[in-house]
C-alpha positions as CSV (number, residue, x, y, z in Angstrom):
1,M,13.2,-146.0,-90.8
2,K,10.6,-148.6,-90.1
3,N,7.0,-148.4,-91.3
4,P,4.7,-147.3,-88.4
5,K,2.5,-150.3,-89.0
6,E,5.4,-152.7,-88.6
7,S,6.6,-151.2,-85.3
8,P,3.9,-149.4,-83.3
9,C,5.1,-147.0,-80.7
10,V,3.0,-145.5,-78.0
11,S,4.0,-142.9,-75.4
12,V,2.1,-143.2,-72.2
13,E,2.2,-140.7,-69.3
14,Y,0.5,-140.2,-65.9
15,G,1.2,-143.6,-64.4
16,Y,-0.7,-146.1,-66.5
17,T,0.4,-149.6,-65.7
18,S,1.6,-152.0,-68.4
19,D,-1.5,-154.1,-67.8
20,E,-3.8,-151.1,-68.3
21,V,-2.0,-150.2,-71.6
22,R,-2.2,-153.8,-72.7
23,E,-5.9,-154.0,-72.0
24,A,-6.5,-150.7,-73.9
25,V,-4.6,-152.1,-76.9
26,E,-6.6,-155.4,-76.7
27,H,-9.8,-153.4,-76.6
28,I,-8.8,-151.5,-79.7
29,K,-8.0,-154.7,-81.5
30,R,-11.3,-156.2,-80.5
31,V,-13.2,-153.1,-81.8
32,R,-11.3,-153.2,-85.1
33,L,-12.0,-157.0,-85.4
34,S,-15.7,-156.6,-84.7
35,K,-15.9,-153.9,-87.4
36,K,-14.2,-156.2,-89.9
37,L,-16.5,-159.1,-89.0
38,L,-19.5,-156.9,-89.4
39,E,-18.3,-155.6,-92.7
40,S,-17.5,-159.2,-94.0
41,F,-20.9,-160.4,-92.7
42,Q,-22.6,-157.7,-94.6
43,N,-20.6,-158.5,-97.8
44,T,-21.2,-162.3,-97.6
45,S,-24.8,-162.3,-96.5
46,P,-27.4,-163.0,-99.2
47,F,-29.7,-160.6,-97.4
48,V,-29.7,-156.8,-97.2
49,I,-31.8,-154.6,-94.9
50,E,-33.3,-151.4,-96.2
51,N,-35.6,-149.3,-94.2
52,G,-36.2,-152.2,-91.8
53,E,-37.2,-154.6,-94.5
54,V,-35.1,-157.7,-95.4
55,F,-34.4,-158.3,-99.1
56,I,-32.4,-161.0,-100.9
57,K,-29.3,-159.3,-102.2
58,D,-28.3,-161.8,-104.9
59,A,-29.7,-165.1,-106.1
60,F,-27.8,-167.6,-104.0
61,I,-29.0,-170.6,-105.9
62,S,-26.6,-173.1,-107.3
63,G,-27.3,-175.7,-109.9
64,T,-31.1,-175.5,-109.7
65,I,-31.9,-173.4,-112.7
66,H,-32.3,-175.2,-116.0
67,A,-33.5,-173.8,-119.3
68,A,-33.8,-175.0,-122.9
69,K,-34.5,-173.2,-126.1
70,I,-38.2,-172.8,-127.1
71,E,-38.7,-174.8,-130.3
72,T,-41.8,-173.1,-131.6
73,P,-43.6,-170.0,-130.3
74,Q,-46.7,-171.1,-128.4
75,P,-49.1,-169.1,-126.3
76,V,-49.0,-169.5,-122.6
77,T,-52.2,-171.3,-121.5
78,N,-51.3,-172.6,-118.1
79,I,-52.8,-170.8,-115.1
80,Y,-50.7,-170.7,-111.9
81,N,-52.0,-170.1,-108.5
82,I,-49.8,-168.4,-105.9
83,S,-50.7,-168.6,-102.3
84,T,-50.2,-165.3,-100.4
85,G,-50.1,-164.4,-96.8
86,A,-50.2,-161.0,-95.0
87,N,-48.2,-159.7,-92.1
88,N,-49.4,-157.7,-89.2
89,G,-49.2,-154.5,-91.3
90,G,-51.3,-155.9,-94.0
91,K,-48.4,-156.2,-96.5
92,K,-48.8,-159.3,-98.7
93,Y,-46.1,-161.8,-99.4
94,P,-45.9,-165.1,-101.3
95,A,-46.6,-168.0,-98.9
96,G,-44.0,-170.9,-99.2
97,M,-40.7,-170.4,-100.9
98,S,-40.7,-173.2,-103.4
99,V,-41.5,-172.3,-107.0
100,A,-41.5,-174.7,-109.9
101,V,-42.5,-173.6,-113.4
102,E,-42.5,-175.9,-116.4
103,E,-43.5,-174.6,-119.8
104,L,-42.2,-175.0,-123.3
105,K,-39.3,-177.3,-122.2
106,S,-37.9,-174.7,-119.8
107,K,-37.7,-175.2,-116.1
108,V,-37.1,-173.0,-113.1
109,E,-36.7,-174.3,-109.6
110,L,-35.9,-172.5,-106.4
111,N,-34.9,-174.5,-103.4
112,T,-35.2,-173.3,-99.9
113,E,-32.6,-175.6,-98.3
114,A,-29.9,-173.0,-99.1
115,F,-31.8,-170.3,-97.3
116,A,-32.1,-172.5,-94.2
117,I,-28.3,-172.9,-94.1
118,F,-27.7,-169.2,-94.4
119,E,-30.3,-168.5,-91.7
120,K,-28.5,-170.7,-89.3
121,S,-25.1,-169.1,-90.0
122,I,-26.6,-165.6,-89.9
123,S,-28.1,-166.4,-86.5
124,E,-24.7,-167.7,-85.2
125,N,-22.9,-164.6,-86.6
126,L,-25.4,-162.2,-85.1
127,N,-25.1,-164.0,-81.7
128,G,-21.3,-163.6,-81.8
129,I,-21.4,-160.0,-82.9
130,M,-23.9,-159.2,-80.1
131,C,-21.7,-161.0,-77.5
132,N,-18.7,-159.0,-78.7
133,A,-20.6,-155.8,-78.6
134,L,-21.7,-156.4,-75.0
135,A,-18.1,-157.3,-73.9
136,N,-16.8,-154.2,-75.7
137,H,-19.3,-152.0,-74.0
138,K,-18.4,-153.3,-70.6
139,E,-14.7,-152.9,-71.3
140,T,-15.3,-149.4,-72.6
141,E,-17.2,-148.5,-69.4
142,R,-14.4,-149.9,-67.3
143,L,-11.7,-148.0,-69.2
144,S,-13.8,-144.8,-69.0
145,D,-13.9,-145.1,-65.2
146,V,-10.1,-145.7,-65.2
147,V,-9.5,-142.6,-67.4
148,R,-11.8,-140.5,-65.2
149,D,-10.0,-141.6,-62.0
150,I,-6.6,-140.9,-63.4
151,T,-7.7,-137.5,-64.7
152,R,-9.0,-136.5,-61.3
153,E,-5.7,-137.7,-59.7
154,V,-3.6,-135.6,-62.2
155,I,-5.7,-132.5,-61.5
156,R,-5.4,-133.0,-57.8
157,K,-1.6,-133.3,-58.1
158,E,-1.4,-130.2,-60.3
159,M,-3.4,-128.1,-57.8
160,R,-0.8,-128.8,-55.1
161,P,2.0,-126.3,-54.5
162,G,4.4,-126.5,-57.4
163,G,1.8,-127.8,-59.8
164,M,0.6,-126.0,-63.0
165,L,-2.8,-125.2,-61.6
166,C,-1.7,-124.2,-58.1
167,G,-1.9,-120.4,-58.4
168,L,-5.1,-120.2,-60.5
169,K,-8.0,-118.3,-59.0
170,R,-11.6,-119.4,-59.5
């Protein structure tokens, strides 16, 4: 006996054409693919959205963090100014994304070039997902109309003499 995943078998009644069945199967494949793409996009994206706010999921920084051991304990005497901005809701955020800190022979640098690359790929992925969603929606509407028409046709046939619904009273 073959594994059902290896040899799919579908029984179709009520006069569907092979083209209609093929289109329905293709639609199901597209829906499954779009779900997989969305899941992989969420897993590979450096960003996560919680309650409508975007956060950096992990530090996607490669080769830009350097540190050395502190030779002697020293008090921190440097003063750093951080520019901030505010959004329309009044919530403050740091302005500019580059940060460089040098103190006691340790160095931390964050580079925004990596974020620009991710932003472009995220935009392209979202564009593709939205186009697929629109195409799937149109196809779903079309298939819904086909199912509605076929259902009506079957009910009409069954209400004729000899049909299952012929003798039923209202």
